[in-house]
C-alpha positions in Angstrom: 21.3 -17.9 14.4 20.0 -21.1 16.1 18.4 -21.5 18.5 15.9 -18.8 17.7 12.3 -18.3 18.6 11.3 -16.0 15.8 12.7 -13.9 12.9 13.8 -14.3 9.3 17.3 -13.9 7.9 17.3 -13.6 4.1 20.5 -14.1 2.1 20.5 -13.0 -1.5 23.2 -13.4 -4.1 23.2 -10.6 -6.6 25.1 -10.2 -9.9 26.5 -6.7 -10.1 26.1 -4.5 -13.1 29.3 -4.0 -15.2 31.6 -1.4 -13.4 29.4 -1.5 -10.2 31.0 -2.3 -6.9 29.8 -3.6 -3.5 30.6 -0.1 -2.1 28.4 1.5 -4.8 25.5 -0.8 -3.8 26.0 -0.1 0.0 26.1 3.6 -0.7 22.9 3.5 -2.9 21.0 1.5 -0.3 22.2 3.8 2.5 21.0 6.9 0.5 17.7 5.2 -0.4 16.8 4.3 3.2 18.4 7.2 5.0 15.0 8.7 5.9 13.3 5.5 6.7 12.7 4.9 10.4 12.5 1.1 10.2 15.2 0.2 7.7 18.9 0.4 8.6 21.8 -0.4 6.3 24.7 -1.7 8.4 28.3 -0.6 8.1 30.8 -2.5 6.1 31.7 -5.9 7.6 28.6 -6.0 9.9 26.1 -8.8 9.4 22.5 -8.6 10.7 21.2 -11.0 13.3 17.6 -11.9 14.1 18.2 -11.3 17.8 18.8 -7.6 17.0 15.4 -7.1 15.5 13.3 -9.4 17.8 10.1 -7.7 18.8 10.6 -4.7 16.5 9.5 -3.3 13.2 13.1 -2.9 12.0 14.8 -4.4 8.9 18.6 -4.6 9.1 20.4 -4.8 5.8 24.0 -5.6 5.1 26.0 -5.8 1.8 29.1 -8.0 1.4 31.4 -9.0 -1.4 31.1 -12.5 -2.7 34.1 -14.7 -3.4 32.9 -14.9 -7.0 33.9 -11.8 -8.9 31.0 -9.6 -10.1 28.7 -10.8 -7.3 27.7 -9.5 -3.9 25.7 -10.9 -1.0 22.8 -8.9 0.6 21.5 -10.0 3.9 18.3 -8.8 5.7 17.0 -9.6 9.2 13.4 -8.9 10.3 11.1 -10.1 13.1 8.4 -11.7 10.9 5.8 -11.3 13.7 6.2 -7.5 13.8 7.8 -6.5 10.5 5.5 -9.0 8.7 1.8 -8.4 8.1 1.0 -7.0 11.5 3.6 -4.2 11.3 2.7 -3.5 7.7 -1.0 -3.3 8.6 -0.3 -0.8 11.4 1.9 1.4 9.2 -0.8 1.4 6.5 -3.6 2.2 9.1 -1.5 5.1 10.4 -1.0 6.6 6.9 -4.7 6.2 6.1 -5.7 7.9 9.4 -3.3 10.7 8.9 -1.0 9.6 11.7 2.8 9.5 11.6 3.8 6.2 10.0 5.7 5.1 13.0 2.9 5.5 15.6 2.8 2.4 17.8 5.8 0.9 16.2 8.8 2.5 17.9 9.4 0.1 20.8 13.0 -1.0 21.3 13.9 -4.5 20.1 13.8 -7.2 22.8 17.1 -8.8 23.7 17.8 -11.6 24.0 
């Protein structure tokens, strides 16, 4: 992660519901965001990196088992300069003006 010039990587520790599994959570998130242009749930075992979203409106999400039984780890990487308030403002303006939500936001991420 370091050095990095921009971006946010959030790591969340989540207690699973009884009888729920990490695979259930990944499947549910994948189904929930399947039609979202800017949110991608990564395959099992793949962690998001801020360098993969730099300069984009993307959010990359991953789900991993924790070493503590009944818990999972959810990670999300965004570029806080685009996916933050500016990208949100542009998405909202597009919707208010009757434009496709992704107008002006589909540039490829910058790398490195």
